[in-house]
Residue, then its C-alpha position, 0 to 999 in steps of 0.5 A: m475073684n471069680v468062681g473059677d479061682l475057687q475050684g477045688q478050694r474050701i471057703g467060708f461063707c457067712a450064711s443068713g439062711g435066706l434065698d441068697s445064702c441057699t442059692i450061692t452055696h448050692w451054685l458054688t458046690t456045683r462048680g467044685v467049691e467046698v463051702v463051709t457055712f458060718t451062721a452068727d447067732l445074734g439073737q435074731s427074732d425072725e428065726e425060731s431056731v438058728d440051728d435050723i439054718a445050719e440044717r438048711m445050709l447042709a441041705c444046700g450042699a455045704v460040707d459043714a455048717e457051724i452056728v457061731p454064738l455071738r449074742r453076748e458080743v452083739a449086746e456089748i457092741g450095742l451097749a458101746a453104741i448107747q454109751a457113745q449115743a452113736r446114731y447115724e445121721s441122728h436117727y439110725w442106731n446102726t443095728t445092722p452095721l454093728a452086727r456085721y462087725v460082730t459077725v466078721r470078728g466072730v467068724l475070722p478066727l474060725l476060718a483061721e483054725r480051719g486053714i481057710t483063706v477065703l471068706s464069702h458072703g451074699s451081699t449085693g454089689r450095690g449095697n453097704d454090707q459088701v463094703r463092711f464084709q470087705l473092709i472089716t476083713d481087710m483090717l482084721a485079717p489082711g491075708t484073707e480074701v473075700y469072694a462076693a458072688w454078686r460081683d462075679q460075672a458068672f453068677l450074674d449071668a446065671f441069676a438076673g434077680r430074685e425070680d431066677m434064684l427062686e426058680y433055681c432053688a425050686r428046680h433043685g429042691l432047696p429048702v428056701r423059706s422065701p415068698a415068691r414076691a417079697i414086699y420088703s427085705t428085713d435084717a434082724n438081730l438082738l439090737g433091732l430090725t432093718h427093713e428096706a427095698g421092695e415096696l419101701e423104695d416108694l416114698a408114697t409107702p408109709a413107715s406104718f406099712v411095715e409089720p413090726g417084729m419087735g413090738v407094736r406101732p405107736t398108734d396100737a400101743p396101750d392108752r395108758p403110759e408105763q413108767v420104767s426105772i433104769r439103774f446105770e452104774k459106770g455106763r452099764p444098765v444093771a437093773i430095770q424096774g428094780e430087777s438086777l440084770p446079769d449081763a447086757v443080753a438080759a438088758f436088751l431083752v428086757a428093754n426090747e420087751l418094755a419099749g416094744r409093747n409101748g411102740v418105742g423105737i418102732n417103724q422109724h423112717l429114714v432116707e439115709n446116705r449110703i456109703t456109695d452116696i446113693k440115697s436109700r430109704g429104710v424103716y427101722e426098729a430098735p426099741g431097746m436101743a431107743l429106751l436105754g439110749t434115751a435114759y442114758d442121755f438124760l443122765l448125760q445132761l446132768l454130767l457134761d459141761h458145755r465144753a465136754r458136751r461139745l467134744f462128746d457130741f463130735c465123737s458121737t457123730f464121728i463114731a456113728e459115721q465110722v461104724y456105718h462106713a465100716r471103719g470102726e476098726e480104725l485108730a480114729t474110731r478107737l480114739a473117739h471111743d476112748v472119749t465116750a468110754s471115759v464119760a461112761a465111767l461117770v454115768t451112774g444113776t437111776v432114771v425113771v422114764e414114762l413110755y407112751k405111744g412111742s415116746v420116752s419122757f423124763v420123770s426123775a433122776s436120782e442117786v447121780p453122784h457125778s451130777l453137775y446139776i445143783e438145785e441151789n445153784a440153779s435156782m432163781s430163788l434168793n431164799l435158797e442158799g448155794t455157792f452162787d452169789h448173785t452179786d458176783s455177776e456184776g464183776f463177771l458181766g463187767v469182764l464179758g462186756v469188755g470184749a463186747r464193747a470193743a467189737s462194737v467200737r471197732g465195727q465188728v458188730w452189724n446193726a450197732i446203733e450210732q451214739p450221739 
């Protein structure tokens, strides 16, 4: 789809309010396209007020600009990620991919109400987000088309890069809040910040080069550890430091503050595999996700036996990859979430952790009704009475030994010692 196909049409544009949003909106309007912008309020910390974005988009030529309140939705999807322990390539909490799901899900119904059949975005033609906007739309609203200016040759002919866009905005007096030279790019929402591009593309640039937006660097955190108590009920954080939490939004706000000031989940470096199989370097902040996610995992260690753990870990990795690759709406992902949600129903307990210069350490766990850890059974002391009888191990090991001896006798064990 190119701009010529859109002349005389009204389209919906997902606007962040940055340089791309302002440039594309104005450029489209000068070519006879009516642009309605939709900005998701995701609790992004890099904007003093999301209402300011709507004003900027109207100044760039949008016929209407709507703010879509989605903080609750992004908090809930973040909580589901914690319950699944779903970190892409074992490190990244998928804060931006999750926000893209929430944004598209939130905007598509508004397009339908207005009779708009084209959704547009400002993602580049080489990144992950263009795939997410496209596939999520294709799955949720297959009758809606997607227009991406960065894949339109007419737009590419007009703008070779950032400098051209800055010059364009200056020439037309557009209210762009953007430095002439960005040292890196940041995407923000309630769950975390992602930093990439610019100086960060050079692997000689340390993660500490990024100025934290949700806390402090671990080296700058307080010299004294801080203990934090978190109460979970059926997989949901319901209290922190004994104070009740009314909803998931409050949980993340409190967790972000506590973890951030102790350097937890700040400036995490990862060279990841993009959807296009190009490796890219990112520096991530997700303090609340790191704190709540680690505390949640401490409870999982008490609840899951080794067979349940194996299935859970598979689903966890699978969900993280599916979300990153914009396939979170597929049946396979929903089935995997059914597994992690079933586990979440058992996750009740109070965990106390210690935060210290970026680390989260276990202190204690209590009131965990579904815990499989029974001290009397686990103890090596013969003085503690439990349901485990040490003499029962004689028969147990006799049964296990049958297969071990058979494998050796039949030549299936390497380095077996020949018997005389």
